[in-house]
N, CA, C and O atoms as a GROMACS GRO file, in nm:
protein
  348
    1UNK      N    1  -9.993 -11.238  11.106
    1UNK     CA    2 -10.079 -11.198  11.241
    1UNK      C    3 -10.064 -11.398  11.302
    1UNK      O    4  -9.997 -11.492  11.259
    2UNK      N    5 -10.140 -11.388  11.386
    2UNK     CA    6 -10.096 -11.551  11.401
    2UNK      C    7 -10.226 -11.569  11.467
    2UNK      O    8 -10.272 -11.479  11.538
    3UNK      N    9 -10.297 -11.701  11.444
    3UNK     CA   10 -10.444 -11.745  11.495
    3UNK      C   11 -10.550 -11.672  11.440
    3UNK      O   12 -10.548 -11.608  11.334
    4UNK      N   13 -10.672 -11.689  11.543
    4UNK     CA   14 -10.803 -11.639  11.426
    4UNK      C   15 -10.794 -11.466  11.472
    4UNK      O   16 -10.777 -11.408  11.579
    5UNK      N   17 -10.810 -11.433  11.370
    5UNK     CA   18 -10.881 -11.272  11.459
    5UNK      C   19 -10.931 -11.250  11.567
    5UNK      O   20 -10.940 -11.362  11.617
    6UNK      N   21 -10.963 -11.192  11.625
    6UNK     CA   22 -11.041 -11.138  11.752
    6UNK      C   23 -11.161 -11.080  11.747
    6UNK      O   24 -11.195 -10.993  11.667
    7UNK      N   25 -11.213 -11.119  11.814
    7UNK     CA   26 -11.348 -11.070  11.814
    7UNK      C   27 -11.436 -10.951  11.842
    7UNK      O   28 -11.376 -10.858  11.894
    8UNK      N   29 -11.543 -10.936  11.824
    8UNK     CA   30 -11.608 -10.779  11.892
    8UNK      C   31 -11.623 -10.808  12.050
    8UNK      O   32 -11.668 -10.702  12.093
    9UNK      N   33 -11.610 -10.889  12.148
    9UNK     CA   34 -11.605 -10.939  12.294
    9UNK      C   35 -11.471 -10.938  12.350
    9UNK      O   36 -11.447 -10.922  12.469
   10UNK      N   37 -11.350 -10.964  12.222
   10UNK     CA   38 -11.269 -10.983  12.297
   10UNK      C   39 -11.198 -10.873  12.382
   10UNK      O   40 -11.229 -10.756  12.361
   11UNK      N   41 -11.084 -10.912  12.497
   11UNK     CA   42 -11.054 -10.847  12.559
   11UNK      C   43 -10.864 -10.820  12.510
   11UNK      O   44 -10.795 -10.897  12.444
   12UNK      N   45 -10.829 -10.706  12.563
   12UNK     CA   46 -10.642 -10.677  12.518
   12UNK      C   47 -10.584 -10.778  12.655
   12UNK      O   48 -10.610 -10.781  12.776
   13UNK      N   49 -10.501 -10.851  12.571
   13UNK     CA   50 -10.399 -10.914  12.636
   13UNK      C   51 -10.283 -10.916  12.635
   13UNK      O   52 -10.210 -10.982  12.561
   14UNK      N   53 -10.243 -10.819  12.744
   14UNK     CA   54 -10.097 -10.775  12.697
   14UNK      C   55  -9.972 -10.871  12.701
   14UNK      O   56  -9.859 -10.839  12.665
   15UNK      N   57 -10.010 -10.995  12.751
   15UNK     CA   58  -9.915 -11.086  12.742
   15UNK      C   59  -9.944 -11.175  12.581
   15UNK      O   60  -9.881 -11.280  12.569
   16UNK      N   61  -9.985 -11.156  12.529
   16UNK     CA   62 -10.004 -11.163  12.361
   16UNK      C   63  -9.919 -11.179  12.292
   16UNK      O   64  -9.857 -11.073  12.291
   17UNK      N   65  -9.852 -11.277  12.203
   17UNK     CA   66  -9.750 -11.232  12.096
   17UNK      C   67  -9.810 -11.090  12.005
   17UNK      O   68  -9.729 -11.021  11.943
   18UNK      N   69  -9.935 -11.060  12.004
   18UNK     CA   70  -9.962 -11.008  11.898
   18UNK      C   71 -10.002 -10.798  11.939
   18UNK      O   72 -10.113 -10.753  11.964
   19UNK      N   73  -9.925 -10.752  11.935
   19UNK     CA   74  -9.938 -10.624  11.994
   19UNK      C   75 -10.054 -10.578  12.056
   19UNK      O   76 -10.139 -10.665  12.037
   20UNK      N   77 -10.098 -10.494  12.116
   20UNK     CA   78 -10.174 -10.477  12.164
   20UNK      C   79 -10.292 -10.347  12.084
   20UNK      O   80 -10.415 -10.346  12.093
   21UNK      N   81 -10.202 -10.244  12.007
   21UNK     CA   82 -10.279 -10.183  11.936
   21UNK      C   83 -10.311 -10.283  11.828
   21UNK      O   84 -10.386 -10.215  11.759
   22UNK      N   85 -10.302 -10.419  11.759
   22UNK     CA   86 -10.276 -10.448  11.673
   22UNK      C   87 -10.455 -10.528  11.712
   22UNK      O   88 -10.562 -10.524  11.651
   23UNK      N   89 -10.412 -10.593  11.840
   23UNK     CA   90 -10.533 -10.660  11.906
   23UNK      C   91 -10.631 -10.543  11.875
   23UNK      O   92 -10.699 -10.566  11.775
   24UNK      N   93 -10.662 -10.401  11.948
   24UNK     CA   94 -10.758 -10.374  11.948
   24UNK      C   95 -10.796 -10.328  11.786
   24UNK      O   96 -10.917 -10.310  11.768
   25UNK      N   97 -10.719 -10.309  11.681
   25UNK     CA   98 -10.780 -10.296  11.571
   25UNK      C   99 -10.831 -10.449  11.506
   25UNK      O  100 -10.845 -10.451  11.383
   26UNK      N  101 -10.853 -10.554  11.568
   26UNK     CA  102 -10.885 -10.646  11.526
   26UNK      C  103 -11.039 -10.615  11.611
   26UNK      O  104 -11.134 -10.595  11.536
   27UNK      N  105 -11.059 -10.611  11.723
   27UNK     CA  106 -11.154 -10.561  11.767
   27UNK      C  107 -11.243 -10.463  11.715
   27UNK      O  108 -11.365 -10.480  11.712
   28UNK      N  109 -11.186 -10.364  11.676
   28UNK     CA  110 -11.264 -10.243  11.643
   28UNK      C  111 -11.320 -10.259  11.525
   28UNK      O  112 -11.422 -10.201  11.490
   29UNK      N  113 -11.229 -10.374  11.426
   29UNK     CA  114 -11.346 -10.412  11.271
   29UNK      C  115 -11.368 -10.483  11.280
   29UNK      O  116 -11.393 -10.535  11.171
   30UNK      N  117 -11.388 -10.579  11.407
   30UNK     CA  118 -11.499 -10.689  11.451
   30UNK      C  119 -11.614 -10.596  11.446
   30UNK      O  120 -11.710 -10.583  11.370
   31UNK      N  121 -11.570 -10.535  11.554
   31UNK     CA  122 -11.732 -10.447  11.607
   31UNK      C  123 -11.786 -10.363  11.505
   31UNK      O  124 -11.908 -10.348  11.518
   32UNK      N  125 -11.709 -10.273  11.356
   32UNK     CA  126 -11.758 -10.224  11.272
   32UNK      C  127 -11.862 -10.295  11.179
   32UNK      O  128 -11.967 -10.241  11.146
   33UNK      N  129 -11.814 -10.452  11.131
   33UNK     CA  130 -11.873 -10.529  11.089
   33UNK      C  131 -11.982 -10.580  11.084
   33UNK      O  132 -12.063 -10.605  10.994
   34UNK      N  133 -11.975 -10.603  11.270
   34UNK     CA  134 -12.147 -10.600  11.326
   34UNK      C  135 -12.223 -10.523  11.342
   34UNK      O  136 -12.340 -10.553  11.365
   35UNK      N  137 -12.178 -10.396  11.336
   35UNK     CA  138 -12.288 -10.280  11.308
   35UNK      C  139 -12.289 -10.239  11.410
   35UNK      O  140 -12.397 -10.188  11.436
   36UNK      N  141 -12.190 -10.233  11.519
   36UNK     CA  142 -12.228 -10.145  11.601
   36UNK      C  143 -12.175 -10.030  11.609
   36UNK      O  144 -12.172  -9.970  11.717
   37UNK      N  145 -12.107  -9.964  11.463
   37UNK     CA  146 -12.106  -9.809  11.455
   37UNK      C  147 -12.133  -9.822  11.309
   37UNK      O  148 -12.083  -9.909  11.238
   38UNK      N  149 -12.251  -9.691  11.252
   38UNK     CA  150 -12.296  -9.676  11.110
   38UNK      C  151 -12.235  -9.633  11.016
   38UNK      O  152 -12.215  -9.514  11.040
   39UNK      N  153 -12.176  -9.669  10.882
   39UNK     CA  154 -12.127  -9.590  10.821
   39UNK      C  155 -12.133  -9.424  10.805
   39UNK      O  156 -12.235  -9.390  10.746
   40UNK      N  157 -12.063  -9.333  10.838
   40UNK     CA  158 -12.045  -9.180  10.879
   40UNK      C  159 -12.097  -9.117  10.983
   40UNK      O  160 -12.133  -9.003  11.011
   41UNK      N  161 -12.092  -9.256  11.047
   41UNK     CA  162 -12.126  -9.233  11.233
   41UNK      C  163 -12.002  -9.250  11.305
   41UNK      O  164 -11.936  -9.351  11.282
   42UNK      N  165 -11.961  -9.164  11.391
   42UNK     CA  166 -11.819  -9.182  11.470
   42UNK      C  167 -11.828  -9.320  11.593
   42UNK      O  168 -11.914  -9.373  11.665
   43UNK      N  169 -11.718  -9.332  11.569
   43UNK     CA  170 -11.682  -9.461  11.701
   43UNK      C  171 -11.698  -9.433  11.797
   43UNK      O  172 -11.748  -9.322  11.808
   44UNK      N  173 -11.674  -9.495  11.904
   44UNK     CA  174 -11.594  -9.476  12.020
   44UNK      C  175 -11.486  -9.346  12.050
   44UNK      O  176 -11.389  -9.341  11.975
   45UNK      N  177 -11.494  -9.264  12.133
   45UNK     CA  178 -11.384  -9.168  12.142
   45UNK      C  179 -11.230  -9.227  12.191
   45UNK      O  180 -11.226  -9.350  12.194
   46UNK      N  181 -11.143  -9.180  12.217
   46UNK     CA  182 -11.031  -9.179  12.198
   46UNK      C  183 -11.040  -9.224  12.389
   46UNK      O  184 -10.980  -9.313  12.450
   47UNK      N  185 -11.127  -9.131  12.434
   47UNK     CA  186 -11.130  -9.186  12.587
   47UNK      C  187 -11.210  -9.272  12.626
   47UNK      O  188 -11.212  -9.325  12.737
   48UNK      N  189 -11.285  -9.293  12.530
   48UNK     CA  190 -11.356  -9.384  12.580
   48UNK      C  191 -11.328  -9.515  12.559
   48UNK      O  192 -11.381  -9.597  12.634
   49UNK      N  193 -11.235  -9.561  12.450
   49UNK     CA  194 -11.202  -9.679  12.417
   49UNK      C  195 -11.013  -9.666  12.520
   49UNK      O  196 -10.925  -9.752  12.514
   50UNK      N  197 -11.008  -9.591  12.566
   50UNK     CA  198 -10.887  -9.588  12.667
   50UNK      C  199 -10.921  -9.656  12.810
   50UNK      O  200 -10.852  -9.739  12.869
   51UNK      N  201 -11.029  -9.607  12.846
   51UNK     CA  202 -11.114  -9.683  12.929
   51UNK      C  203 -11.165  -9.782  12.940
   51UNK      O  204 -11.165  -9.846  13.045
   52UNK      N  205 -11.223  -9.822  12.828
   52UNK     CA  206 -11.270  -9.954  12.795
   52UNK      C  207 -11.183 -10.066  12.757
   52UNK      O  208 -11.224 -10.181  12.771
   53UNK      N  209 -11.090 -10.045  12.719
   53UNK     CA  210 -10.969 -10.137  12.704
   53UNK      C  211 -10.867 -10.117  12.766
   53UNK      O  212 -10.766 -10.162  12.710
   54UNK      N  213 -10.847 -10.048  12.896
   54UNK     CA  214 -10.751 -10.030  12.985
   54UNK      C  215 -10.616 -10.029  12.910
   54UNK      O  216 -10.519 -10.089  12.956
   55UNK      N  217 -10.613  -9.966  12.806
   55UNK     CA  218 -10.422  -9.890  12.698
   55UNK      C  219 -10.387  -9.714  12.733
   55UNK      O  220 -10.429  -9.617  12.796
   56UNK      N  221 -10.323  -9.742  12.677
   56UNK     CA  222 -10.261  -9.599  12.667
   56UNK      C  223 -10.291  -9.513  12.594
   56UNK      O  224 -10.201  -9.530  12.511
   57UNK      N  225 -10.349  -9.426  12.555
   57UNK     CA  226 -10.379  -9.282  12.438
   57UNK      C  227 -10.306  -9.306  12.313
   57UNK      O  228 -10.361  -9.324  12.204
   58UNK      N  229 -10.195  -9.304  12.331
   58UNK     CA  230 -10.132  -9.387  12.202
   58UNK      C  231 -10.124  -9.479  12.176
   58UNK      O  232 -10.044  -9.483  12.082
   59UNK      N  233 -10.164  -9.586  12.200
   59UNK     CA  234 -10.201  -9.724  12.167
   59UNK      C  235 -10.318  -9.752  12.099
   59UNK      O  236 -10.338  -9.850  12.027
   60UNK      N  237 -10.434  -9.613  12.137
   60UNK     CA  238 -10.548  -9.608  12.074
   60UNK      C  239 -10.563  -9.547  11.926
   60UNK      O  240 -10.646  -9.578  11.841
   61UNK      N  241 -10.422  -9.420  11.915
   61UNK     CA  242 -10.398  -9.355  11.818
   61UNK      C  243 -10.354  -9.426  11.694
   61UNK      O  244 -10.386  -9.403  11.578
   62UNK      N  245 -10.277  -9.513  11.742
   62UNK     CA  246 -10.172  -9.605  11.676
   62UNK      C  247 -10.270  -9.698  11.567
   62UNK      O  248 -10.254  -9.725  11.448
   63UNK      N  249 -10.371  -9.732  11.660
   63UNK     CA  250 -10.517  -9.854  11.637
   63UNK      C  251 -10.558  -9.739  11.520
   63UNK      O  252 -10.532  -9.748  11.400
   64UNK      N  253 -10.619  -9.647  11.575
   64UNK     CA  254 -10.717  -9.529  11.481
   64UNK      C  255 -10.636  -9.545  11.364
   64UNK      O  256 -10.699  -9.577  11.264
   65UNK      N  257 -10.491  -9.528  11.351
   65UNK     CA  258 -10.425  -9.441  11.213
   65UNK      C  259 -10.391  -9.589  11.134
   65UNK      O  260 -10.346  -9.571  11.020
   66UNK      N  261 -10.405  -9.738  11.176
   66UNK     CA  262 -10.377  -9.824  11.125
   66UNK      C  263 -10.518  -9.859  11.030
   66UNK      O  264 -10.522  -9.901  10.914
   67UNK      N  265 -10.644  -9.821  11.134
   67UNK     CA  266 -10.777  -9.814  11.090
   67UNK      C  267 -10.766  -9.745  10.948
   67UNK      O  268 -10.769  -9.816  10.848
   68UNK      N  269 -10.757  -9.638  10.940
   68UNK     CA  270 -10.730  -9.545  10.885
   68UNK      C  271 -10.668  -9.630  10.742
   68UNK      O  272 -10.749  -9.669  10.659
   69UNK      N  273 -10.573  -9.645  10.728
   69UNK     CA  274 -10.462  -9.708  10.633
   69UNK      C  275 -10.583  -9.830  10.586
   69UNK      O  276 -10.576  -9.864  10.468
   70UNK      N  277 -10.658  -9.876  10.645
   70UNK     CA  278 -10.697  -9.949  10.603
   70UNK      C  279 -10.829  -9.971  10.531
   70UNK      O  280 -10.875 -10.067  10.470
   71UNK      N  281 -10.876  -9.850  10.559
   71UNK     CA  282 -11.012  -9.764  10.493
   71UNK      C  283 -11.100  -9.776  10.553
   71UNK      O  284 -11.200  -9.745  10.489
   72UNK      N  285 -11.125  -9.817  10.682
   72UNK     CA  286 -11.233  -9.845  10.721
   72UNK      C  287 -11.306  -9.781  10.841
   72UNK      O  288 -11.408  -9.802  10.906
   73UNK      N  289 -11.192  -9.681  10.839
   73UNK     CA  290 -11.249  -9.510  10.939
   73UNK      C  291 -11.208  -9.385  10.870
   73UNK      O  292 -11.166  -9.410  10.757
   74UNK      N  293 -11.208  -9.264  10.899
   74UNK     CA  294 -11.190  -9.158  10.856
   74UNK      C  295 -11.172  -9.050  10.964
   74UNK      O  296 -11.262  -9.006  11.036
   75UNK      N  297 -11.053  -9.017  10.965
   75UNK     CA  298 -11.096  -8.895  11.131
   75UNK      C  299 -11.141  -8.707  11.074
   75UNK      O  300 -11.082  -8.658  10.978
   76UNK      N  301 -11.210  -8.657  11.125
   76UNK     CA  302 -11.261  -8.537  11.103
   76UNK      C  303 -11.177  -8.448  11.275
   76UNK      O  304 -11.191  -8.457  11.397
   77UNK      N  305 -11.086  -8.361  11.168
   77UNK     CA  306 -11.038  -8.294  11.319
   77UNK      C  307 -11.145  -8.255  11.416
   77UNK      O  308 -11.261  -8.249  11.376
   78UNK      N  309 -11.121  -8.232  11.522
   78UNK     CA  310 -11.216  -8.211  11.639
   78UNK      C  311 -11.405  -8.223  11.617
   78UNK      O  312 -11.494  -8.144  11.650
   79UNK      N  313 -11.411  -8.349  11.552
   79UNK     CA  314 -11.506  -8.398  11.568
   79UNK      C  315 -11.499  -8.578  11.586
   79UNK      O  316 -11.594  -8.648  11.620
   80UNK      N  317 -11.374  -8.622  11.556
   80UNK     CA  318 -11.369  -8.738  11.605
   80UNK      C  319 -11.396  -8.814  11.466
   80UNK      O  320 -11.432  -8.761  11.361
   81UNK      N  321 -11.361  -9.000  11.495
   81UNK     CA  322 -11.356  -9.065  11.373
   81UNK      C  323 -11.440  -9.177  11.350
   81UNK      O  324 -11.466  -9.265  11.433
   82UNK      N  325 -11.484  -9.169  11.225
   82UNK     CA  326 -11.599  -9.202  11.191
   82UNK      C  327 -11.586  -9.316  11.087
   82UNK      O  328 -11.479  -9.326  11.027
   83UNK      N  329 -11.680  -9.398  11.062
   83UNK     CA  330 -11.692  -9.543  10.979
   83UNK      C  331 -11.710  -9.489  10.819
   83UNK      O  332 -11.787  -9.422  10.752
   84UNK      N  333 -11.598  -9.557  10.807
   84UNK     CA  334 -11.616  -9.526  10.577
   84UNK      C  335 -11.741  -9.563  10.583
   84UNK      O  336 -11.779  -9.631  10.679
   85UNK      N  337 -11.830  -9.524  10.480
   85UNK     CA  338 -11.883  -9.620  10.388
   85UNK      C  339 -11.836  -9.750  10.321
   85UNK      O  340 -11.747  -9.701  10.252
   86UNK      N  341 -11.834  -9.867  10.296
   86UNK     CA  342 -11.835  -9.994  10.210
   86UNK      C  343 -11.848  -9.903  10.067
   86UNK      O  344 -11.918  -9.808  10.033
   87UNK      N  345 -11.751  -9.977  10.008
   87UNK     CA  346 -11.733  -9.950   9.865
   87UNK      C  347 -11.845 -10.020   9.770
   87UNK      O  348 -11.840 -10.005   9.648
   0.00000   0.00000   0.00000
């Protein structure tokens, strides 16, 4: 990763060296740490994230997969993506 991690108010920069799904992962991670979403509560839906950040649904899904892999969120089928409780 290059440079400082993106903050919770950052926008996706399509011309940046960091690919959009990793930019979104940094932004959502910052929003989780800031307390925008509480543990065991859902984050914004895929549709909301697509509209808010102007990116493709596949990019949002790749971001969510990365956050699941990092242990920050978990997915409940047909319910949404939820913030993992801190360990």
